[in-house]
C-alpha positions in Angstrom: -17.6 17.0 -29.0 -20.4 16.3 -26.3 -18.8 14.3 -23.6 -21.0 11.6 -22.0 -20.5 8.8 -19.2 -18.2 7.0 -21.5 -15.8 9.3 -22.8 -12.2 8.8 -21.6 -10.8 11.4 -19.4 -7.8 11.8 -21.8 -10.4 12.4 -24.7 -12.0 15.2 -22.5 -8.5 17.2 -21.9 -7.7 16.6 -25.3 -11.0 17.9 -26.9 -11.0 20.9 -24.1 -7.5 21.6 -21.6 -9.5 23.5 -19.7 -11.7 20.8 -18.5 -8.9 19.4 -16.3 -9.3 22.3 -13.8 -12.8 20.9 -13.0 -11.5 17.3 -12.6 -9.0 18.5 -10.4 -11.3 20.2 -8.3 -13.5 16.9 -7.7 -9.9 15.2 -6.5 -8.4 13.7 -9.9 -4.9 15.2 -8.7 -2.8 12.9 -11.1 -4.2 13.6 -14.5 -1.3 12.6 -15.9 -1.7 9.0 -14.7 -2.7 6.4 -17.5 -4.8 4.6 -14.9 -6.6 8.3 -14.9 -6.3 9.2 -18.4 -8.1 6.1 -19.5 -10.8 6.6 -17.0 -14.1 6.9 -18.2 -16.1 10.1 -17.0 -18.8 7.7 -15.3 -15.6 6.0 -13.4 -13.9 9.5 -12.4 -17.3 10.5 -10.8 -17.9 6.9 -9.1 -14.4 6.8 -7.9 -14.6 10.7 -6.5 -18.2 10.5 -5.1 -19.4 12.9 -7.1 -22.6 13.4 -9.0 -22.3 11.7 -12.6 -25.0 14.2 -14.3 -23.6 17.2 -12.5 -19.9 16.3 -13.8 -21.2 16.0 -17.3 -22.9 19.1 -17.3 -19.8 20.8 -15.7 -17.5 19.2 -18.5 -19.8 20.1 -21.5 -20.5 23.6 -20.3 -16.9 24.7 -19.7 -15.6 27.4 -22.0 -12.8 26.2 -24.5 -9.6 27.1 -23.2 -6.1 25.9 -21.9 -5.7 24.3 -18.2 -4.6 26.8 -15.6 -1.0 26.8 -14.2 -2.0 25.3 -11.3 -3.5 22.4 -12.8 -0.8 22.1 -15.3 1.8 22.0 -12.4 -0.3 19.0 -10.7 -0.3 16.9 -13.8 2.1 13.6 -13.4 5.2 13.7 -15.3 5.6 11.3 -18.4 6.3 7.7 -17.3 6.0 8.2 -13.8 4.0 6.8 -11.0 3.6 9.1 -7.6 4.5 7.4 -4.8 3.2 7.2 -0.9 4.6 10.5 -0.1 2.7 12.1 -2.3 5.8 14.2 -3.3 8.0 12.1 -5.0 7.7 9.6 -8.4 9.2 6.3 -9.5 10.3 5.4 -13.0 10.6 2.3 -14.7 12.4 1.9 -18.2 11.1 -1.0 -20.4 13.5 -3.8 -20.4 12.1 -6.6 -22.5 12.2 -10.1 -20.1 14.6 -8.2 -17.8 17.6 -9.0 -20.1 20.0 -6.3 -20.1 24.0 -5.5 -20.2 26.5 -3.9 -17.9 26.4 -0.4 -19.7 22.7 -0.2 -18.9 23.2 -1.1 -15.5 25.6 1.3 -14.9 23.3 4.3 -16.6 20.9 3.4 -14.4 22.9 3.5 -11.3 24.3 6.5 -12.5 20.8 8.4 -13.0 19.8 7.0 -9.7 22.8 8.6 -8.0 22.6 12.0 -9.8 19.2 12.7 -9.1 19.1 11.3 -5.5 16.8 8.3 -5.9 15.6 6.7 -2.6 16.4 3.0 -4.2 16.4 1.0 -7.2 13.7 -1.8 -6.8 13.5 -5.0 -9.1 9.5 -5.2 -10.0 7.8 -8.3 -10.3 7.4 -7.3 -14.3 11.3 -7.9 -15.1 11.8 -4.1 -14.8 14.5 -2.1 -12.7 12.5 1.2 -11.1 13.9 4.1 -10.0 12.2 5.4 -6.6 12.0 8.3 -5.4 12.6 11.1 -7.7 11.7 14.7 -7.7 9.0 15.7 -10.1 11.0 18.2 -11.5 13.6 15.5 -12.0 11.8 13.2 -13.6 12.1 14.3 -17.1 15.5 15.0 -17.1 16.1 11.5 -15.4 14.1 10.3 -18.8 16.3 12.3 -21.1 19.7 10.9 -19.5 18.8 7.4 -19.7 17.3 7.5 -23.2 15.2 4.7 -22.7 11.7 4.1 -23.2 9.1 4.2 -20.3 7.9 0.2 -19.0 3.9 0.7 -19.1 3.4 0.0 -15.5 -0.2 1.3 -15.2 -2.9 2.1 -17.5 -5.6 -0.3 -19.4 -3.1 -2.0 -21.9 -0.6 -4.7 -22.2 1.9 -3.4 -18.9 4.4 -6.4 -19.5 5.4 -9.4 -21.1 7.5 -11.7 -19.3 9.7 -14.3 -20.3 12.2 -16.6 -18.9 15.6 -18.0 -20.4 14.1 -21.0 -21.8 16.2 -22.5 -24.2 18.6 -19.6 -24.9 20.2 -19.8 -21.1 18.1 -22.3 -18.5 19.1 -26.1 -18.6 15.4 -26.9 -18.3 14.1 -24.9 -21.2 11.9 -26.9 -23.8 11.0 -24.2 -26.0 12.8 -20.6 -26.7 10.8 -18.7 -24.8 13.3 -15.8 -25.3 12.7 -15.2 -29.0 8.9 -15.6 -28.9 8.8 -13.2 -25.6 10.7 -10.4 -27.8 8.5 -10.4 -30.7 5.2 -10.4 -28.4 6.6 -7.5 -26.5 7.5 -5.8 -29.9 3.7 -6.4 -31.0 1.9 -5.7 -27.9 3.3 -3.9 -25.2 1.8 -0.8 -24.3 -1.1 -1.4 -26.6 -4.5 0.1 -25.4 -6.9 -2.7 -24.3 -10.3 -2.8 -22.6 -8.4 -3.1 -19.3 -5.0 -4.2 -18.1 -3.4 -7.0 -19.9 -0.2 -9.1 -18.6 1.5 -12.0 -20.5 3.9 -14.7 -19.3 5.8 -16.9 -21.8 7.6 -20.0 -20.0 9.9 -22.3 -21.6 8.9 -25.0 -19.6 6.2 -26.8 -17.4 7.7 -24.9 -14.6 5.9 -21.8 -15.3 8.4 -19.5 -13.8 6.7 -16.2 -15.5 3.3 -17.5 -14.1 1.7 -18.8 -17.2 -1.3 -20.1 -15.6 -2.2 -17.3 -13.5 -1.9 -14.4 -15.9 -4.2 -12.8 -18.8 -2.5 -14.5 -21.3 0.0 -17.3 -20.4 2.3 -19.7 -22.7 4.0 -22.4 -21.3 6.8 -24.7 -23.5 6.8 -28.4 -23.4 8.8 -31.2 -25.5 6.1 -31.0 -28.3 5.4 -27.4 -28.3 3.5 -25.0 -26.4 0.5 -24.8 -24.1 -1.5 -21.6 -24.1 -3.7 -20.5 -21.1 -6.0 -17.3 -20.9 -7.8 -15.5 -18.1 -5.7 -15.6 -14.9 -5.2 -12.8 -12.8 -4.1 -12.1 -9.4 -5.6 -9.1 -7.5 -8.7 -9.1 -5.1 -10.5 -11.8 -7.0 -7.8 -14.3 -8.1 -8.7 -16.7 -11.2 -6.6 -19.5 -12.6 -6.3 -19.2 -16.3 -7.9 -21.6 -18.8 -5.9 -23.8 -20.7 -7.1 -22.9 -24.3 -5.1 -25.2 -26.4 -1.9 -27.7 -26.0 1.2 -28.7 -27.8 0.9 -25.6 -30.4 3.9 -25.6 -32.6 6.0 -22.6 -32.4 5.1 -21.2 -35.9 1.5 -20.9 -34.8 1.7 -19.3 -31.9 1.7 -15.5 -32.7 -1.3 -16.2 -35.1 -3.2 -17.6 -31.9 -1.9 -14.8 -29.6 -3.0 -11.9 -32.6 -6.6 -13.8 -32.5 -7.1 -13.9 -28.8 -6.5 -10.2 -28.3 -8.5 -9.6 -31.1 -11.2 -11.2 -29.4 -10.4 -9.3 -26.1 -10.8 -6.1 -27.8 -13.9 -6.8 -29.9 -16.0 -8.3 -27.0 -14.5 -7.1 -23.4 -16.4 -4.4 -21.6 -14.5 -1.3 -20.5 -12.2 -2.5 -17.6 -13.0 -6.0 -17.9 -10.3 -8.4 -17.6 -10.1 -11.1 -20.1 -11.0 -13.8 -17.6 -14.0 -12.0 -16.4 -14.9 -11.7 -20.0 -14.5 -15.6 -20.1 -16.9 -16.2 -17.1 -19.6 -13.8 -19.2 -19.2 -15.7 -22.4 -17.7 -18.7 -21.9 -14.3 -20.2 -22.6 -15.5 -22.0 -26.3 -16.4 -18.2 -28.0 -12.7 -17.6 -27.8 -11.6 -20.8 -28.4 -13.8 -21.1 -31.7 -12.2 -17.7 -33.0 -8.7 -18.1 -31.9 -8.2 -21.8 -33.4 -10.2 -21.1 -36.5 -8.6 -22.7 -39.8 -5.5 -24.0 -38.0 -2.6 -23.7 -39.0 -2.3 -19.7 -38.8 1.5 -19.7 -40.4 3.5 -21.9 -42.7 4.4 -24.8 -40.5 7.9 -26.5 -41.3 9.8 -28.5 -39.1 
């Protein structure tokens, strides 16, 4: 395989593990981090102020082999995020919608205590992060928990937030919990051109940021509104209203088409909102809403 400026770092290392020594040498210390793994060679060179052609030459000329013991020791543990102190890690088990039970809470507390965690942090993605674990304890903590990691970083569907909806909340107008579980099962962790967040609200209060997130779904008395293209960050963007009063049985089909259009048309590391700024909302709307209804809707 000949590496080029668009080759992802994870593909470079998978093809020739010894290239990891070069990458760590230029400053990529967290080679196990999802964000680093999904970075392109061009992006890595730019981020670490290294000549792109020089890096490509070194990677393509590296003799095939295994990464050094020192580089392997510096790789980031599975499902962990390096903390500010540059020595400890945080892990965030996947808890769909933040809905769990006392037994799971006790397990999280026991593991945190066992490995001397600095704290347990409630995250904005409806997870509980165990913060301040030593590197050698991360994998042991995962084994004790017996839970899957939440996708807290990387170019993928990072989180699917959903409110209590009609399952628990007196203000709920639609079943956001059932819909949220299904969307989480389908999409959480799916690789996409950039990070992607989803929020499902059971009423117009939009408690899960439906209007300021990549894909937002909001319940009304007549169905669901669907928003696209919202994001926070340095350049915040309000989501565009794609369609109103969607019957619950249509929502998943429309979501499927939104994500498929995004996968096909977005540039590398381009959020869906920036893609819409470039292509226009109508192009997505035409694709996503073609041939409605998208399911056998029965009242």
